N, C-alpha and C positions, 0 to 999 in steps of 0.2 A: 419564441426567446430567441436563438441564436443570431437572427438579424442584430435584436438590440443590443446584444454581446460584442457583433461585430463594430458597432457603433461607437464603442468606446475609445478605439484610435480615432474614430472621423472629429472627435469633440477636441482631442487632444489632450495630453497627461498634463496638470498641472504640477505643483510644488507642496510637498506633503505638509498637513496640518496648515495649510492657509486656505483663504477662500476660495482658490483653485485646484485643491487638491480630490486626485482620485483615490479612493479607498478602499482595501478589502478586507473581510472580517475573515479570518482564518478560525473554522471550527476544528481544533484540534491544535496542538502546538508542541507537536513532540519534534523527531529529528527533521521528518521529508517537511515540517509546517514550518522548521526552523531554515531549510534551503528555498523555501518556495517565499519566506521573509527575505532572505537576502537577493533573490533575484527579483523582486520587486523591487526592493530597495535601490540596486541598481538604476531601475527605471523613474526612479521618482514618486514610487507609487507609495502610499500610505498602510500602516498594514496596524488593525488590531487585531491581537491574539487571545484565542480565549481555550480554557482547558478545564479540568474539573481541580487542577490544584495549583498552586502559585509557582513561579520560578520555572516552568518549563520553557523547555529549549528556544521556543519560538517567541516565547518572552522577552528575551536576551536582544531582540532585535528589534521588533515592534515599538511602536510608539507607544502603545497605549494596549492593557490587558484587564482581562474580565477573567475570573474565577466562576464556574457555575458548572451545573450539573447539565449535561449537552442531552440529555434524556426527558428534563424536566422540560415540558411542552413552554409552560408560563416563564419560565428564565429565561428557556432560548428566545421566544417570541421577544421578550422583556429588553435584551440585550441587542435585537436586532433593530427593532424600532428606537432605542438610543441612538446606536453608531450610523442607522442608516446607510449601508455602505455601498459604492456602486454595484461591487461581486459579494458573493457569499462563498466561502472556498472551504468546502467540508475538506478536512486531513485523512479522516476515521472514520470507522463505520459505527460508533456509539452516540449516534446522533439521534433526536424524535423526528424523524424522517417526515411522519403527517404534516409537521409544523412548515417543515422547508415547503412541501407541495401547498399547503396554504399562504406562507407568503410569498412565494411564486405567482400564486392566483392574484395577489394583492399588489404587484409588479416589482417584487426585488427580482434579482440577477443572480440564483445558485449556479454553480458550476460543477459539472458543465449544464447539467439541469434537474430538476428537484424528480423529475423521472426517474432517472438515469442511478441520483443517490438512492432514492428509495428501494428501486428493483433490486441494485446490488447488494445491499446491506443483508441480506437472508438470503443462503443459497437456495432455496425454494424456487422465489421468485425469477430467479438469475437465469437458475438449471430448467426452469420449464420453460423462459423464453428460449432457451439454445436448443433443447433439445425437442420439445414439442411444436414451438412457432418457428421458428427458425430452419428446422431440423440439421442443425449440426451435429457431427459427431460428437458423443461424449461417451462417458462410461456406464454400464449398466447400475441404475440406482432405485432406490425405494426410499418414500418417507413416513415415517412412524413417529407417532406421537403417544403408545403404549407399549409395555416388556413383553408383551405377546406377540405384538403385531412386528416387532422387533428381532423376536427369534424365528419369527415366520421371515421375515426379509433375508436374513442371513441362512435360511436354508435354501430359500430360493437362491440365493447370488452364488452361493458357495465360500469358500474361504481360498485365500485371505481377503478379507473385506478391510474399510476404512469408514468409520464411524466419525461424523463431527455434528456438532449442535448446530442449526439453522444459522445463530448469529454469535460468531465467535472470533477472537481475532488473536494474532501469535501463533497459530497451532494451540490454542485454550482450547482443551476438551474434547481433542481430537488423538484416534489411535489407529494402530491397523491391529488386527485381531486375524490370528493365523489359526485359531484351533475355539472348538467350542468351550472349552473350559476358561475361557476369557472374555466369553459374551456378557456375564455380567458387570465385570470391572469397569470395560467398555460403555458400559450402559450407563454405569454411575458416573463417570469419569466425564461422559458426555452433557450429563446432566449439572453437573457441579460448575462447567468451563463454559458456561454460553455468556454473553453479553448481559441476556436480564436476570430475572432472581433465579436462585438455583431450583430446579425441577425437584417435586416430591412424589410420592407413591401415588397420593392423591391427584395430586396436577405436573406430572410428569411434560419435561420441553419436549419441544418437536425436534428430529434429528436426520439427518439424512444417511442412509447403509448405500456404500457404492462398491461395487466391485472391484477388485486390486487391478490396477492396469500393469501389467508388466512394460513400464514402457523403455526406451534404451536411454532418455532422456527428459527434462523437462525446461521451456524454454519460458520465460516472459518477454512477450513482444510488446515491446513499447510502442502505442500506435498513439498518434497527433492528428487530432481532428481541429484542424483553424479555417478562417473564414476564404483561403485559398486553396480548400481542399483536404485532401489526407497524406498523410506521410507517416513510415515506418522506420523507428530502429533497429540497429540489426540485433539479433537475437541474442537475451543473455540467458545464459546457462547458470544454474546455481545449483548449491546442494542446503537442504535441510535438516532438521533434527527436530523431533516433534513439533514438526509445522512451522517450524522459526527459521529464518533465513540466517545462515552461517556463514557462506559464500557465494559469492559472483562472478561472473567473468562475462565477457563482450569479446570479438562475436563467437558465440557459440557454433560451429561447425554444423552446416547441414545439407544434405541433399537439395538440388534446384526446386524437383518438385515438391518437396516437403515445404520448402520454405515457402512456397508460392500457395500449396494450401492452408499453413500457418496467415498466411494473408488473406486469403479469401475470407476464413473464420472470424478474424480481425476486423476485418472492414464489415463483414455481416453484423457481428453484433454492435460493434460500435456505432454504425450507420445506426441502426434500429434505437440503440440507446439516445442517439441524438447529442446537442453540443458541443462546445468546443474544449478543446484540452488533450492532457495525456490519460489515457487509460493504460493500464497494464493488465495486457490479455494473458494469461497462464494458460498453458498447452503443453500435453503429453505427446514425444515423439516417439513413434515404434515405426524404423526403417522408414518409407513411404506414407505411411501413416499419420495422422493428425487429428486428437480428440481434443476437444475444448474442456476446460478445467473449472477456472473463474475468469472473473476481468474484475479490477478496481476503477471506477471513474477517477483516478487522481494520479499520481505518483506513485513508483512501488518501491517496496522498500529494497528489493532485489535492483533496482536502478540507479541505488546509489555510488552503482562501478561509472555511471555517465561522468561523476564529477570530475573522473580523468579519463575516460574512455571516447568522449565527444566533446566538437569544439563548441555543443550546447548541451549542457547537460537536459535530462528531465524536466529540471524545476525552471531553467530557463524557456525551456520550449513551453513549458505548462503555461506559463507566467505570459509570453508572448500570444500564444494561443487566447487566452482567455481576455487579452486586451486589443484583440485583434489586430496583431500587428505579424508582419510577413515571417515567412520561415524559408530564407530562398534555398539554403542547404543543409543537411545535417551530417557533418564529416565523423567517419570512426576514425580515430587516432591510434589505429595499432592493436596487439592484444594487450589487453588489461583487466586486470582484477581486482575484488574485494574481500576482505576478510572481517565480519564482527569483533568487537571487543566486547567481552561481557565480564559483567562484574557479577559476584555470587556472592552472599551472605545477607547481613540485617544492616546497616548503617547508613549513614547520612554523608556529603561533602565529597565525593570523591576524589581521591589525589593521584595523579598517574606520574609514574615512574620508567625510567626508561626510553623517554622519546629522541634522546640524541642517538640512541643505539636504533630504535626503530624508522630515523628519518637519515642515517647513515648512509645507505645507498640510493642511488641515483633516481631517479623517476619513483618516489615513493613518494606518497602523502599520507595524511592524518585526517580526520575530523572526529571531534570530541563534541559530545552533544551539550555538553552540562546538565545533563539529568540530576537532579538536586540528591538522590535517595536511592536506596535498592533494598527491596525485600525480596531476597531468592534469587532467582535469576532476571538481571536485565541488560539489555543493551545500548551500551554506555558510548560508542564509538565506532568506528570503522578504519581501517586502513587501507588506501589506494595503490597499487602498483604498474606500471607498464612495464611489457618484459618484450623479449625478442621472438617468445611463442606464448601461449598460451599456460604452456607448463610451468615456463619460466614467470610472468606474470602473477599467479598463482603462488607457486612457491618464495616468491619476494612480499607475495602479501602476508602468507602466514608466517612467513621472519618478521616481518615489523609487528606481528600480531602477539608475537609469543615472547616479542623485545619489552614489552609492555605489560608493568607490574600494577596493580591499581588496588589501593586501599581506602578505607571507609572509615570513617569516625564513628563508634557506636552512638546510638541513639541515645544514651545514657548519659555522655557526656556535656 
């Protein structure tokens, strides 16, 4: 499939919504999909956005949109057959990947490829590939689907440990367990937090139990596979809470040997997965040692910092790569940082105040995603900053975020 994707550029890029159009179908239309859509629009590519709800961020940019349950095989197949896109571009994990495997076998192009999307959507497939097939260094782990086996795994691995559903996103269902009296709560949280139906006592969902890694820091290494080879962006450091990204910065300082090992791991996993595009490879760093954590076959939320930190953002790189266009150089633009804007509560039509204060400092920018409603806690934007040092850039991004107040309209109004 890689050669057919490379030929996308050979046949030329037409004009959106005409007979010569080149069309991508975005499966998932959140903030990452919105930036992919913008990058595609810059190159004249037609974008069709798909998500589970109307008014998703990428739908504001796309020429057309569809609202479906992407885990419904029949609905997913129907929209692909209706649109017949040149490229199917998944933006999230909650997709019925067996349908993508079948559609690829029928001649459709899935980015980066259906196998990569299928393997990475659940933690067991990608962890077994990394640890058992490729022999990459990882934390110690066990997969379990019964509570008694979960207790046995915890006893074998020791505390602290990390518990995650096999399939989840944005930290849902994920927790750190520091002592035995927290195990029941962690099991219940993992059962409730997966992307599939909540597990029950009779039919629990499978989870991964990992030994906690006492790392110095963790990074996302954006790895770009394209027609002319493979390139790495500078490593991105990030801070998460409850498994969800709150801040990221680039470049994360690393010892040369640790960076070399990180790049070797990223090369091994992405070359095995195959296809073209940006992969977000997550790694734990302890001194010169590097452990593989996870990989996303798409732009990464921590990579939002590249909207200010690179000459080509991760979204521009992704679009170039999947179209078979060259990537001659990726230039770092100095010390840069991002900070997530979180809205809390229950309501719709978010309104943002304080933008004039947030943008008052030089080399500061904002992206507001355009999410139409909030239930609980939701990332609705990001501030971006460049500074003389990483400390200065992070402080500037935080100040910009702190200056913004978000108000929601109650659903009853």
